[in-house]
MARVEX-463121 format. One record per residue (C-alpha): x negated, y, z negated; residue in one letter. Coordinates in steps of 0.2 Angstrom, whole numbers, plus 5000, padded with zeros to 4 digits. Layout:
// MARVEX-463121
+------+------+------+---+
|   xx |   yy |   zz | r |
+------+------+------+---+
|    X |    Y |    Z | A |
...
+------+------+------+---+
//
This chain:
// MARVEX-463121
+------+------+------+---+
|   xx |   yy |   zz | r |
+------+------+------+---+
| 5163 | 4846 | 5097 | M |
| 5146 | 4844 | 5095 | S |
| 5137 | 4843 | 5079 | G |
| 5146 | 4842 | 5060 | H |
| 5161 | 4854 | 5061 | V |
| 5171 | 4859 | 5044 | V |
| 5182 | 4872 | 5053 | H |
| 5190 | 4874 | 5070 | E |
| 5189 | 4892 | 5070 | R |
| 5173 | 4903 | 5063 | C |
| 5178 | 4910 | 5046 | L |
| 5167 | 4928 | 5050 | N |
| 5174 | 4931 | 5067 | C |
| 5188 | 4919 | 5070 | A |
| 5179 | 4911 | 5086 | A |
| 5181 | 4893 | 5092 | P |
| 5167 | 4884 | 5087 | L |
| 5158 | 4870 | 5096 | M |
| 5142 | 4867 | 5081 | G |
| 5136 | 4870 | 5066 | K |
| 5133 | 4888 | 5071 | Y |
| 5145 | 4901 | 5079 | C |
| 5141 | 4906 | 5098 | A |
| 5148 | 4923 | 5094 | A |
| 5140 | 4927 | 5079 | C |
| 5128 | 4915 | 5074 | G |
| 5137 | 4912 | 5056 | Q |
| 5136 | 4894 | 5049 | K |
| 5150 | 4882 | 5048 | D |
| 5152 | 4878 | 5030 | Q |
| 5162 | 4873 | 5016 | S |
| 5176 | 4886 | 5010 | D |
| 5168 | 4882 | 4994 | H |
| 5152 | 4884 | 4987 | P |
| 5141 | 4868 | 4981 | E |
| 5124 | 4869 | 4971 | L |
| 5113 | 4858 | 4985 | H |
| 5118 | 4870 | 4998 | H |
| 5115 | 4886 | 4987 | F |
| 5095 | 4878 | 4980 | I |
| 5094 | 4875 | 4999 | H |
| 5098 | 4889 | 5005 | E |
| 5087 | 4901 | 4991 | V |
| 5073 | 4888 | 4994 | V |
| 5074 | 4891 | 5012 | H |
| 5075 | 4910 | 5011 | E |
| 5060 | 4910 | 4998 | F |
| 5049 | 4900 | 5008 | V |
| 5053 | 4909 | 5024 | H |
| 5052 | 4927 | 5019 | V |
| 5037 | 4923 | 5007 | D |
| 5027 | 4914 | 5021 | G |
| 5029 | 4929 | 5033 | K |
| 5025 | 4941 | 5021 | T |
| 5008 | 4931 | 5019 | I |
| 5006 | 4929 | 5036 | H |
| 5007 | 4947 | 5040 | S |
| 4995 | 4951 | 5025 | L |
| 4983 | 4940 | 5030 | K |
| 4982 | 4946 | 5049 | M |
| 4983 | 4965 | 5043 | L |
| 4966 | 4961 | 5032 | L |
| 4956 | 4949 | 5042 | L |
| 4960 | 4956 | 5061 | S |
| 4960 | 4976 | 5063 | P |
| 4973 | 4982 | 5076 | G |
| 4978 | 4965 | 5080 | T |
| 4995 | 4966 | 5071 | M |
| 4999 | 4983 | 5080 | T |
| 4994 | 4976 | 5097 | L |
| 5006 | 4962 | 5093 | E |
| 5021 | 4975 | 5089 | Y |
| 5016 | 4982 | 5104 | W |
| 5017 | 4971 | 5118 | A |
| 5035 | 4963 | 5109 | G |
| 5029 | 4948 | 5101 | R |
| 5037 | 4953 | 5084 | R |
| 5045 | 4936 | 5077 | V |
| 5030 | 4931 | 5067 | A |
| 5026 | 4944 | 5056 | Q |
| 5037 | 4956 | 5047 | I |
| 5043 | 4975 | 5052 | P |
| 5029 | 4989 | 5050 | P |
| 5040 | 4997 | 5038 | L |
| 5043 | 4983 | 5026 | R |
| 5025 | 4979 | 5025 | L |
| 5022 | 4997 | 5022 | Y |
| 5034 | 4996 | 5006 | L |
| 5027 | 4979 | 5001 | V |
| 5011 | 4985 | 5000 | A |
| 5014 | 5000 | 4991 | S |
| 5024 | 4989 | 4976 | I |
| 5009 | 4978 | 4976 | I |
| 4997 | 4992 | 4973 | M |
| 5011 | 5003 | 4961 | F |
| 5016 | 4990 | 4952 | G |
| 5000 | 4983 | 4950 | L |
| 4991 | 4999 | 4944 | I |
| 5008 | 5002 | 4934 | S |
| 5005 | 4987 | 4922 | I |
| 4987 | 4987 | 4921 | L |
| 4982 | 4989 | 4901 | P |
| 4967 | 5001 | 4906 | N |
| 4973 | 5018 | 4910 | A |
| 4957 | 5027 | 4910 | K |
| 4950 | 5014 | 4923 | R |
| 4962 | 5018 | 4937 | I |
| 4955 | 5022 | 4955 | P |
| 4967 | 5036 | 4957 | F |
| 4964 | 5046 | 4940 | E |
| 4950 | 5057 | 4942 | P |
| 4936 | 5053 | 4931 | T |
| 4926 | 5065 | 4917 | M |
| 4910 | 5058 | 4911 | R |
| 4905 | 5070 | 4895 | V |
| 4894 | 5070 | 4879 | T |
| 4895 | 5075 | 4862 | S |
| 4880 | 5078 | 4847 | D |
| 4893 | 5070 | 4835 | D |
| 4900 | 5054 | 4845 | Y |
| 4888 | 5041 | 4849 | D |
| 4872 | 5049 | 4848 | H |
| 4876 | 5060 | 4863 | G |
| 4877 | 5045 | 4873 | T |
| 4887 | 5050 | 4890 | P |
| 4905 | 5044 | 4891 | H |
| 4920 | 5044 | 4901 | S |
| 4932 | 5058 | 4891 | I |
| 4947 | 5044 | 4889 | L |
| 4934 | 5034 | 4877 | D |
| 4933 | 5048 | 4863 | L |
| 4944 | 5048 | 4851 | P |
| 4960 | 5061 | 4854 | V |
| 4955 | 5076 | 4845 | E |
| 4938 | 5076 | 4852 | K |
| 4944 | 5075 | 4871 | R |
| 4955 | 5091 | 4866 | K |
| 4940 | 5100 | 4859 | E |
| 4929 | 5096 | 4873 | I |
| 4943 | 5102 | 4885 | V |
| 4948 | 5118 | 4877 | S |
| 4928 | 5122 | 4874 | G |
| 4927 | 5121 | 4894 | S |
| 4941 | 5132 | 4901 | F |
| 4943 | 5150 | 4895 | D |
| 4959 | 5154 | 4886 | G |
| 4969 | 5159 | 4901 | N |
| 4964 | 5145 | 4914 | S |
| 4978 | 5138 | 4923 | F |
| 4969 | 5122 | 4923 | L |
| 4967 | 5121 | 4903 | K |
| 4986 | 5116 | 4898 | E |
| 4988 | 5101 | 4911 | P |
| 4970 | 5096 | 4907 | L |
| 4975 | 5094 | 4886 | L |
| 4992 | 5086 | 4891 | K |
| 4982 | 5072 | 4902 | A |
| 4968 | 5069 | 4890 | V |
| 4982 | 5069 | 4876 | E |
| 4992 | 5057 | 4884 | D |
| 4982 | 5048 | 4899 | P |
| 4997 | 5034 | 4903 | T |
| 5011 | 5049 | 4907 | E |
| 4997 | 5057 | 4918 | F |
| 4994 | 5041 | 4928 | R |
| 5013 | 5039 | 4930 | H |
| 5015 | 5058 | 4935 | R |
| 4999 | 5054 | 4948 | L |
| 5006 | 5039 | 4954 | L |
| 5024 | 5047 | 4959 | G |
| 5015 | 5061 | 4967 | N |
| 5004 | 5051 | 4976 | A |
| 5016 | 5039 | 4982 | S |
| 5027 | 5052 | 4989 | K |
| 5010 | 5062 | 4997 | T |
| 5006 | 5045 | 5006 | M |
| 5022 | 5042 | 5014 | F |
| 5020 | 5063 | 5019 | L |
| 5004 | 5060 | 5027 | M |
| 5011 | 5046 | 5038 | L |
| 5018 | 5058 | 5053 | P |
| 5005 | 5069 | 5052 | L |
| 4991 | 5054 | 5053 | F |
| 5001 | 5048 | 5069 | A |
| 5003 | 5063 | 5075 | L |
| 4983 | 5066 | 5075 | V |
| 4981 | 5049 | 5082 | V |
| 4992 | 5055 | 5095 | Q |
| 4984 | 5069 | 5101 | I |
| 4966 | 5061 | 5099 | V |
| 4971 | 5046 | 5110 | F |
| 4983 | 5054 | 5120 | R |
| 4975 | 5047 | 5135 | S |
| 4980 | 5030 | 5130 | A |
| 4998 | 5036 | 5136 | K |
| 5007 | 5030 | 5120 | R |
| 5022 | 5038 | 5114 | V |
| 5023 | 5045 | 5097 | Y |
| 5034 | 5033 | 5088 | L |
| 5019 | 5018 | 5093 | E |
| 5008 | 5030 | 5084 | Q |
| 5020 | 5029 | 5070 | V |
| 5018 | 5011 | 5067 | I |
| 5001 | 5009 | 5069 | L |
| 5000 | 5023 | 5055 | A |
| 5012 | 5011 | 5045 | L |
| 5000 | 4997 | 5045 | H |
| 4982 | 5008 | 5043 | I |
| 4992 | 5014 | 5027 | H |
| 4996 | 4995 | 5021 | S |
| 4979 | 4991 | 5023 | L |
| 4974 | 5006 | 5010 | A |
| 4987 | 5001 | 4998 | F |
| 4982 | 4984 | 4998 | V |
| 4961 | 4989 | 4997 | L |
| 4968 | 5003 | 4984 | F |
| 4977 | 4988 | 4973 | A |
| 4962 | 4977 | 4974 | A |
| 4950 | 4990 | 4968 | A |
| 4962 | 4994 | 4953 | A |
| 4962 | 4975 | 4949 | L |
| 4943 | 4975 | 4949 | M |
| 4941 | 4992 | 4940 | S |
| 4954 | 4989 | 4927 | S |
| 4941 | 4976 | 4918 | E |
| 4931 | 4990 | 4913 | G |
| 4912 | 4983 | 4918 | H |
| 4903 | 4996 | 4926 | S |
| 4898 | 4984 | 4940 | F |
| 4917 | 4981 | 4945 | L |
| 4919 | 4999 | 4947 | R |
| 4903 | 5002 | 4955 | Y |
| 4911 | 4989 | 4969 | V |
| 4930 | 4995 | 4968 | S |
| 4924 | 5013 | 4973 | D |
| 4912 | 5004 | 4987 | L |
| 4927 | 4995 | 4994 | L |
| 4936 | 5010 | 4996 | L |
| 4922 | 5023 | 5001 | L |
| 4918 | 5011 | 5014 | L |
| 4932 | 4998 | 5016 | G |
| 4945 | 5011 | 5022 | I |
| 4934 | 5020 | 5035 | P |
| 4927 | 5003 | 5043 | I |
| 4943 | 4995 | 5044 | Y |
| 4950 | 5011 | 5054 | G |
| 4937 | 5013 | 5066 | L |
| 4939 | 4994 | 5068 | L |
| 4958 | 4995 | 5072 | T |
| 4955 | 5010 | 5083 | F |
| 4943 | 5001 | 5093 | K |
| 4953 | 4985 | 5095 | K |
| 4969 | 4996 | 5099 | V |
| 4961 | 5010 | 5110 | F |
| 4944 | 5002 | 5116 | G |
| 4933 | 5017 | 5111 | F |
| 4915 | 5018 | 5112 | P |
| 4906 | 5028 | 5100 | G |
| 4910 | 5046 | 5104 | S |
| 4914 | 5061 | 5097 | R |
| 4932 | 5052 | 5092 | R |
| 4923 | 5040 | 5081 | S |
| 4916 | 5054 | 5071 | S |
| 4932 | 5064 | 5069 | A |
| 4943 | 5049 | 5064 | L |
| 4929 | 5042 | 5053 | Q |
| 4929 | 5059 | 5044 | S |
| 4947 | 5058 | 5043 | S |
| 4946 | 5039 | 5036 | F |
| 4933 | 5044 | 5023 | S |
| 4944 | 5057 | 5017 | R |
| 4957 | 5045 | 5011 | I |
| 4949 | 5038 | 4996 | P |
| 4942 | 5053 | 4990 | S |
| 4959 | 5063 | 4992 | F |
| 4966 | 5047 | 4981 | L |
| 4955 | 5046 | 4969 | S |
+------+------+------+---+
//
């Protein structure tokens, strides 16, 4: 027998062992009883392997629009994590980061309302969440008629912005996931001449949505600092970053020149940040 063999047969499938690994099921031959150094080795190996693969995938996603999709379509998939897992990793990064940011009023997902009040800071414009709670409620109550269906939800939002943020994020995550098949369908129709099947467009949609999650996470991190310049940069990142990335991706994947398709897709991408912000 070649290699160091502990057992004559595989403990998993009972096939004869000819080396360290079973030729039938692939399980590694090792001692019946767990040993500390083996355990530590496996933990380190799995962490470095998965973490390195994830970092490589995120790097490819960010720095080379469309490359990951083309590689996946071509069957070269070992170097990257699966598209659905990438989508989940990116969404966890975004929603996890936003949920722990201490400054709820600076989250890009939340609508902003700048108001002035004669009896607060000499009428200087402020975000409504900068005002005391009672002043917020007073402004909202005075801005809507008694029967307005928006009045009650807005009062709850300004009274407890953290709870409002959590609900908003929950709805945003569901909406983004539901948008995936629709987005893929639109791409399939627009680029039907590319002769790609619908599930291939789903892969493309997963990659683009993953990028959107990463950009929203970066924008949330910058805007949470509360500085007006960083807030401006974060808004610019969303307004320009997602549409430009989308156009570069489609150009690389489908090779389309400037045309009606370009304008239509640019319009679609430009709605993503405004929809979620």
